[in-house]
C-alpha positions as CSV (number, residue, x, y, z in Angstrom):
1,M,-25.2,25.0,24.5
2,V,-21.9,24.4,22.5
3,P,-20.7,27.7,21.0
4,D,-20.6,28.1,17.2
5,I,-17.4,27.1,15.5
6,D,-15.9,27.4,12.1
7,I,-17.0,24.0,10.7
8,P,-15.1,24.2,7.3
9,A,-11.9,25.1,9.2
10,L,-12.5,22.2,11.6
11,D,-13.1,19.8,8.7
12,R,-9.8,20.9,7.1
13,K,-8.0,20.4,10.4
14,L,-9.4,16.9,10.7
15,W,-8.6,16.1,7.1
16,W,-5.0,17.0,7.2
17,R,-4.4,15.4,10.6
18,I,-6.1,12.1,9.9
19,I,-6.5,11.3,6.2
20,P,-2.9,11.5,4.8
21,F,-1.6,9.2,7.6
22,A,-4.5,6.8,7.2
23,L,-4.0,6.7,3.4
24,V,-0.3,5.8,3.8
25,L,-1.2,3.0,6.2
26,Y,-3.7,1.6,3.7
27,V,-1.3,1.9,0.8
28,I,1.3,-0.1,2.8
29,S,-1.3,-2.8,3.6
30,I,-2.4,-3.2,-0.1
31,L,1.2,-3.2,-1.2
32,D,2.2,-6.1,1.1
33,R,-1.0,-7.9,0.2
34,V,-0.6,-7.8,-3.6
35,N,3.1,-7.5,-4.3
36,I,3.1,-11.3,-4.7
37,G,1.5,-10.6,-8.1
38,Y,4.7,-8.8,-9.2
39,A,7.0,-11.3,-7.5
40,A,5.3,-14.0,-9.5
41,L,6.9,-12.8,-12.7
42,S,10.1,-14.5,-11.6
43,M,9.2,-16.3,-8.3
44,N,6.8,-18.8,-9.9
45,A,9.6,-20.3,-12.1
46,D,12.1,-20.4,-9.1
47,L,9.6,-22.2,-6.8
48,G,7.8,-24.3,-9.5
49,I,4.4,-22.6,-9.1
50,D,1.8,-23.2,-11.8
51,P,-1.2,-20.8,-12.5
52,F,-3.7,-22.8,-10.3
53,L,-1.2,-23.0,-7.4
54,F,-0.4,-19.3,-7.7
55,G,-4.2,-18.5,-7.5
56,L,-4.4,-20.7,-4.4
57,V,-1.4,-19.1,-2.8
58,S,-2.7,-15.6,-3.5
59,G,-6.3,-16.4,-2.4
60,I,-5.4,-18.3,0.8
61,F,-4.6,-14.9,2.4
62,F,-8.3,-14.3,2.5
63,V,-9.2,-17.6,4.2
64,S,-7.5,-16.5,7.5
65,Y,-8.6,-12.9,6.9
66,V,-12.3,-14.1,6.8
67,L,-11.9,-16.2,9.9
68,F,-10.4,-13.4,12.1
69,E,-11.8,-10.2,10.6
70,V,-15.0,-9.8,12.6
71,P,-13.4,-10.8,16.0
72,S,-10.5,-8.4,15.2
73,N,-12.9,-5.5,14.6
74,Q,-14.8,-6.3,17.8
75,I,-11.5,-6.1,19.8
76,L,-10.5,-2.8,18.1
77,A,-13.9,-1.2,18.9
78,R,-13.7,-2.1,22.5
79,T,-10.0,-1.6,23.3
80,G,-9.2,1.3,21.0
81,A,-7.7,1.8,17.5
82,R,-4.2,2.8,18.3
83,I,-2.9,-0.3,20.1
84,W,-4.8,-2.8,17.9
85,L,-3.8,-1.2,14.6
86,F,-0.2,-1.1,15.9
87,R,-0.3,-4.8,16.7
88,I,-1.8,-5.6,13.2
89,M,0.8,-3.6,11.2
90,V,3.9,-4.8,13.1
91,S,2.8,-8.5,13.0
92,W,2.0,-8.5,9.3
93,G,5.3,-6.5,8.5
94,I,7.3,-9.3,10.1
95,I,5.5,-12.0,8.2
96,A,5.8,-10.1,4.9
97,I,9.5,-9.9,5.3
98,L,9.7,-13.6,6.2
99,M,8.2,-14.5,2.8
100,A,11.6,-13.5,1.3
101,F,13.1,-16.7,2.7
102,V,10.6,-19.3,1.6
103,R,12.1,-22.4,-0.2
104,T,8.9,-24.2,-1.2
105,P,5.4,-23.4,-2.3
106,L,4.1,-24.9,0.9
107,E,6.1,-22.5,3.0
108,L,4.8,-19.6,0.9
109,C,1.3,-20.8,1.4
110,I,1.7,-21.0,5.2
111,L,3.1,-17.5,5.4
112,R,0.3,-16.1,3.1
113,F,-2.2,-17.7,5.5
114,L,-0.5,-16.1,8.5
115,L,-0.3,-12.8,6.7
116,G,-4.1,-12.8,6.3
117,A,-4.5,-13.7,10.0
118,A,-2.2,-10.9,11.1
119,E,-3.8,-8.2,8.8
120,A,-7.4,-9.3,9.6
121,G,-9.5,-6.3,10.7
122,F,-7.2,-3.6,9.5
123,A,-9.3,-2.3,6.6
124,P,-12.7,-2.3,8.4
125,G,-10.9,-1.1,11.6
126,L,-9.6,2.0,9.7
127,I,-13.1,2.5,8.1
128,L,-14.7,2.4,11.5
129,Y,-12.0,4.8,12.9
130,L,-12.7,7.3,10.1
131,S,-16.4,7.3,11.1
132,F,-15.3,8.4,14.6
133,W,-13.9,11.6,13.1
134,F,-15.9,12.6,10.0
135,R,-19.6,13.5,9.8
136,K,-22.0,12.0,7.2
137,E,-21.6,15.1,5.1
138,T,-17.9,14.5,4.6
139,L,-17.5,10.7,5.2
140,A,-17.7,9.5,1.6
141,K,-14.9,11.9,0.5
142,A,-12.8,10.8,3.5
143,L,-13.4,7.1,2.6
144,C,-12.7,7.9,-1.0
145,V,-9.3,9.2,-0.3
146,F,-8.7,6.3,2.0
147,F,-9.8,3.7,-0.6
148,M,-7.7,5.4,-3.2
149,G,-5.0,3.6,-1.4
150,I,-5.8,0.5,-3.5
151,P,-5.1,2.0,-6.9
152,L,-2.4,4.2,-5.5
153,A,-0.7,1.1,-4.1
154,M,-0.8,-0.4,-7.6
155,L,0.6,2.9,-9.1
156,I,3.5,2.7,-6.6
157,A,4.0,-1.0,-6.8
158,S,4.2,-1.1,-10.6
159,P,7.3,0.9,-11.2
160,V,8.9,0.2,-7.8
161,S,8.4,-3.6,-8.0
162,A,9.5,-3.7,-11.6
163,F,12.7,-1.8,-10.7
164,I,13.4,-4.2,-7.7
165,L,12.8,-7.3,-9.8
166,S,15.0,-6.0,-12.7
167,H,17.9,-4.3,-10.8
168,V,18.1,-5.6,-7.1
169,A,20.0,-8.8,-6.5
170,W,22.1,-8.0,-3.4
171,L,23.9,-10.6,-1.4
172,G,23.1,-13.2,-4.0
173,M,19.3,-13.0,-3.3
174,A,16.8,-12.9,-6.2
175,G,15.0,-9.7,-6.9
176,W,11.6,-11.2,-5.9
177,R,13.0,-12.0,-2.4
178,W,14.2,-8.4,-2.0
179,L,10.8,-7.3,-3.1
180,F,9.2,-8.8,0.0
181,V,11.9,-7.4,2.3
182,L,11.9,-3.8,1.0
183,E,8.1,-3.6,0.8
184,G,7.6,-5.2,4.2
185,L,9.8,-2.8,6.1
186,P,7.4,0.2,5.9
187,A,4.7,-1.8,7.8
188,L,7.1,-2.0,10.8
189,V,8.1,1.7,10.7
190,F,4.6,3.1,10.2
191,G,3.1,0.5,12.6
192,C,5.2,2.0,15.4
193,A,4.3,5.5,14.2
194,I,0.6,4.8,14.9
195,L,1.2,5.1,18.6
196,V,2.5,8.7,18.1
197,C,0.4,10.0,15.1
198,L,-3.0,8.5,15.6
199,P,-5.2,9.9,18.4
200,E,-7.9,7.6,19.7
201,L,-11.0,9.8,19.5
202,P,-11.7,13.6,19.0
203,E,-12.3,13.8,22.8
204,T,-8.6,12.9,23.3
205,A,-7.0,15.0,20.5
206,A,-4.8,17.7,22.1
207,W,-4.6,19.6,18.8
208,L,-8.3,20.3,19.0
209,S,-9.7,23.2,21.1
210,A,-12.1,22.4,23.9
211,R,-15.0,23.9,21.8
212,E,-14.1,21.7,18.8
213,R,-13.9,18.6,21.0
214,S,-17.3,19.3,22.5
215,W,-18.9,20.0,19.1
216,L,-17.5,16.8,17.6
217,A,-18.6,14.8,20.6
218,A,-22.1,16.1,20.0
219,H,-22.1,15.3,16.3
220,L,-20.2,12.0,16.1
221,E,-20.8,8.6,17.5
222,G,-17.3,7.2,18.2
223,K,-17.7,7.0,21.9
224,R,-21.1,5.3,21.6
225,V,-19.5,2.7,19.3
226,H,-16.8,2.1,22.0
227,D,-19.3,1.9,24.8
228,Q,-22.1,0.0,23.1
229,T,-20.1,-2.7,21.1
230,P,-21.0,-6.0,22.8
231,K,-18.4,-8.5,23.9
232,K,-19.9,-11.3,21.7
233,I,-20.5,-11.0,18.0
234,P,-24.3,-10.1,17.6
235,F,-25.1,-12.4,14.7
236,R,-28.9,-12.2,15.3
237,G,-28.9,-8.4,15.3
238,L,-26.7,-8.3,12.2
239,A,-29.1,-10.7,10.3
240,A,-32.0,-8.5,11.1
241,V,-30.4,-5.3,9.5
242,S,-32.4,-4.3,6.5
243,G,-30.4,-4.7,3.2
244,M,-27.7,-6.9,4.8
245,F,-28.0,-9.6,2.1
246,L,-27.7,-7.0,-0.7
247,L,-24.6,-5.4,0.9
248,C,-22.9,-8.7,1.4
249,T,-23.7,-9.8,-2.2
250,A,-22.4,-6.6,-3.7
251,S,-19.2,-6.7,-1.6
252,A,-18.5,-10.3,-2.6
253,L,-18.8,-9.6,-6.3
254,V,-16.6,-6.5,-6.2
255,G,-14.1,-8.4,-4.1
256,M,-14.0,-11.3,-6.5
257,F,-13.5,-9.0,-9.6
258,L,-11.1,-6.3,-8.3
259,T,-9.0,-8.4,-6.0
260,G,-8.6,-11.1,-8.5
261,L,-7.1,-8.6,-10.9
262,L,-4.9,-7.0,-8.2
263,F,-3.0,-10.3,-8.1
264,W,-3.2,-11.4,-11.7
265,L,-3.1,-8.2,-13.8
266,P,0.8,-8.1,-14.1
267,Q,0.8,-11.7,-15.4
268,I,-2.2,-11.1,-17.6
269,V,-0.6,-8.1,-19.3
270,R,2.7,-10.0,-19.7
271,S,1.1,-13.1,-21.2
272,S,-1.2,-11.1,-23.6
273,G,1.6,-9.9,-25.7
274,L,1.0,-6.2,-24.7
275,S,4.4,-5.9,-23.1
276,G,7.8,-7.2,-23.8
277,S,9.6,-6.5,-20.5
278,I,8.9,-6.2,-16.8
279,E,9.2,-2.4,-17.0
280,Q,6.6,-2.2,-19.8
281,T,4.3,-4.5,-17.8
282,G,4.6,-2.2,-14.8
283,F,3.8,0.9,-17.0
284,L,0.7,-0.8,-18.5
285,V,-0.6,-1.9,-15.1
286,M,-0.5,1.7,-13.9
287,I,-3.1,2.8,-16.5
288,P,-6.3,1.3,-15.1
289,Y,-5.3,2.3,-11.5
290,G,-4.4,5.8,-12.4
291,L,-7.7,6.2,-14.1
292,S,-9.4,4.7,-11.0
293,V,-7.8,7.4,-8.7
294,V,-9.3,10.2,-10.8
295,V,-12.8,8.6,-11.1
296,M,-13.0,7.6,-7.4
297,Y,-12.2,11.1,-6.2
298,A,-14.6,12.9,-8.5
299,W,-17.5,10.5,-8.0
300,S,-17.2,10.4,-4.2
301,R,-17.1,14.2,-3.9
302,H,-20.3,14.2,-5.9
303,S,-21.8,11.7,-3.5
304,D,-20.9,13.9,-0.5
305,T,-22.2,17.0,-2.3
306,T,-25.6,15.4,-2.9
307,G,-25.8,13.4,0.2
308,E,-26.9,10.4,-1.8
309,R,-25.4,6.9,-1.6
310,H,-27.6,4.2,-3.3
311,I,-27.5,5.7,-6.8
312,H,-23.8,6.6,-6.5
313,V,-23.2,2.8,-6.0
314,A,-25.7,1.7,-8.6
315,I,-24.4,3.8,-11.5
316,P,-20.7,2.6,-11.3
317,F,-22.1,-1.0,-11.0
318,V,-24.0,-0.4,-14.3
319,F,-20.9,1.0,-16.1
320,A,-18.8,-1.9,-14.8
321,A,-21.5,-4.4,-16.0
322,V,-21.6,-2.9,-19.5
323,F,-17.8,-3.0,-19.8
324,L,-17.6,-6.6,-18.5
325,V,-20.3,-7.8,-20.9
326,A,-18.6,-6.0,-23.8
327,F,-15.4,-7.7,-22.9
328,A,-17.0,-11.0,-23.8
329,F,-17.3,-9.9,-27.4
330,L,-13.8,-8.3,-27.7
331,H,-11.6,-10.6,-25.7
332,G,-9.9,-11.9,-28.8
333,S,-8.1,-8.5,-29.3
334,A,-5.7,-7.8,-26.5
335,G,-5.6,-4.0,-26.9
336,P,-9.3,-3.3,-26.9
337,A,-9.9,-5.9,-24.3
338,F,-7.4,-4.2,-22.0
339,V,-9.0,-0.8,-22.5
340,I,-12.5,-2.2,-21.7
341,L,-11.1,-4.0,-18.7
342,S,-9.5,-0.7,-17.5
343,G,-12.9,1.0,-17.7
344,A,-14.5,-1.8,-15.7
345,I,-11.8,-1.5,-13.0
346,A,-12.2,2.3,-12.7
347,A,-16.0,1.9,-12.5
348,G,-15.7,-0.7,-9.8
349,Y,-13.4,1.5,-7.7
350,A,-15.8,4.5,-8.2
351,A,-18.4,2.6,-6.2
352,Y,-16.1,1.9,-3.2
353,A,-16.4,5.0,-1.0
354,P,-20.2,5.5,-1.5
355,F,-20.7,1.8,-0.9
356,F,-18.9,1.8,2.5
357,A,-20.6,5.1,3.5
358,L,-23.9,3.4,2.7
359,T,-22.8,0.4,4.7
360,L,-21.9,2.5,7.8
361,D,-25.3,4.2,7.5
362,H,-27.1,0.8,7.7
363,F,-25.8,-0.1,11.2
364,P,-26.6,1.5,14.6
365,P,-23.6,2.3,16.9
366,A,-23.8,-1.1,18.7
367,L,-23.6,-3.0,15.5
368,R,-21.3,-0.8,13.5
369,A,-18.0,-2.5,14.3
370,S,-19.2,-6.0,13.7
371,G,-21.5,-5.0,10.7
372,T,-18.7,-3.2,8.8
373,A,-16.3,-6.1,9.5
374,L,-18.9,-8.7,8.3
375,V,-19.6,-6.9,5.0
376,N,-15.8,-6.6,4.5
377,T,-15.4,-10.3,5.4
378,I,-17.9,-11.3,2.7
379,A,-15.9,-9.1,0.3
380,S,-12.8,-11.0,1.5
381,A,-14.5,-14.3,0.7
382,G,-15.1,-13.1,-2.8
383,S,-11.5,-12.0,-2.9
384,F,-10.4,-15.6,-2.2
385,F,-12.3,-17.0,-5.1
386,G,-11.2,-14.3,-7.6
387,P,-7.5,-15.3,-7.7
388,V,-8.3,-19.0,-7.6
389,I,-10.7,-18.8,-10.6
390,F,-8.3,-16.7,-12.6
391,G,-5.7,-19.4,-11.8
392,L,-8.0,-22.1,-13.1
393,A,-8.5,-20.0,-16.3
394,G,-4.7,-19.9,-16.8
395,G,-4.3,-16.2,-16.0
396,T,-5.1,-15.0,-19.5
397,L,-7.6,-12.5,-20.9
398,S,-8.7,-14.8,-23.7
399,G,-9.4,-18.0,-21.8
400,P,-13.0,-19.2,-22.1
401,L,-13.4,-19.4,-18.3
402,S,-12.1,-15.8,-17.9
403,V,-14.6,-14.6,-20.5
404,L,-17.4,-16.5,-18.8
405,L,-16.4,-15.1,-15.4
406,F,-16.4,-11.5,-16.5
407,F,-19.7,-11.9,-18.3
408,L,-21.4,-13.4,-15.3
409,L,-19.9,-10.8,-13.0
410,G,-21.3,-8.1,-15.3
411,I,-24.8,-9.6,-15.1
412,A,-24.6,-9.9,-11.4
413,L,-23.4,-6.3,-10.9
414,F,-26.3,-5.1,-13.0
415,L,-28.8,-7.0,-10.9
416,C,-27.2,-5.5,-7.7
417,A,-27.6,-2.0,-9.2
418,V,-31.3,-2.7,-9.9
419,M,-31.8,-3.9,-6.3
420,L,-30.0,-0.9,-4.9
421,T,-32.2,1.4,-6.8
422,K,-35.3,-0.5,-5.6
423,E,-34.0,-0.3,-2.0
424,K,-33.6,3.5,-2.3
425,R,-37.2,3.9,-3.5
426,V,-38.5,1.8,-0.6
427,N,-36.5,3.8,2.0
428,T,-37.3,7.2,0.5
429,P,-40.3,8.8,2.3
430,G,-43.3,9.8,0.1
């Protein structure tokens, strides 16, 4: 029998050893993925890129991401996280820097496609990795802080990118080119740091005592995931998982909405008349993402405290739906429309951690790597269409296609919330 240990102390130890580093890695990945939205403020004019082409260039990242994500996660689960995550970060860092030297929209498009291929599997790989270290009782909070990397990246990107665009023009290179160089370098540095800072499994962590390693091995399933993940992608087994269609639908909708805005929000704010300079644009873009950080953390802690997932996904979906439908009636006024859109963004991010905790719960160890990657792949498919549709709408808040898109997304998210509530009732005994 494994001796009793101080579980809260162990949780704190795991938290401070794993989460801050994982959060930094994810912030870097989001930064390199979406900084093209800030570069576009001056890059589009230099390269002759119109709104539709910008949407395509932004979204093509997710085409290759979708193609390679599930196989990438399969490899990570079987070979180990450290080496594979190191490979992912270093390769995408190199490609991110190369984007500074493009001369045509076609070259930019090719590098964006390669960036998606290089980064494929990173997010679901880190999600899977966190499940190797954190129990169900603490997983949503861990995932919450991890997913806070998305709004945190925007909080960092807004002032930093605005400063680079406005003040950095070294060696005769435009500010948007230096943006890609300076924000691509951290991927190379921290990618190499993975080999030093990221232990593979609790069983191999030298900073845990023998009792702690034994206790974690008995309460976590990381080794089982490594041992039981099949060489081939188990499509038949994944299709048979209860609730798979609902998970994929919800992830696609959230990906379309939130990722589309990650790329387009700086240009939307600039074109709406709410800001008069790049610095003011950066400040305004920080508002919805700062709000998202606060809401995400509070809501995910509540989900962990109660141990409930379905309703903690459904309620933010309902709030996002209400905001998006209300947007259809107030889109003519830029100020109120931006406030409502900020509320919808925060509600969408509040659902993130409970949603992926729920996703992990749906899959047995043998299917967890491929299942998590597949759900994230469907989200990436939605993430491709979001920027493209915003591009077709002209990248404005007031365009009829933008209004229609937000309205339909609101209705769809409300229906997902209803289905999640129904699934909870079906799966609850008694």
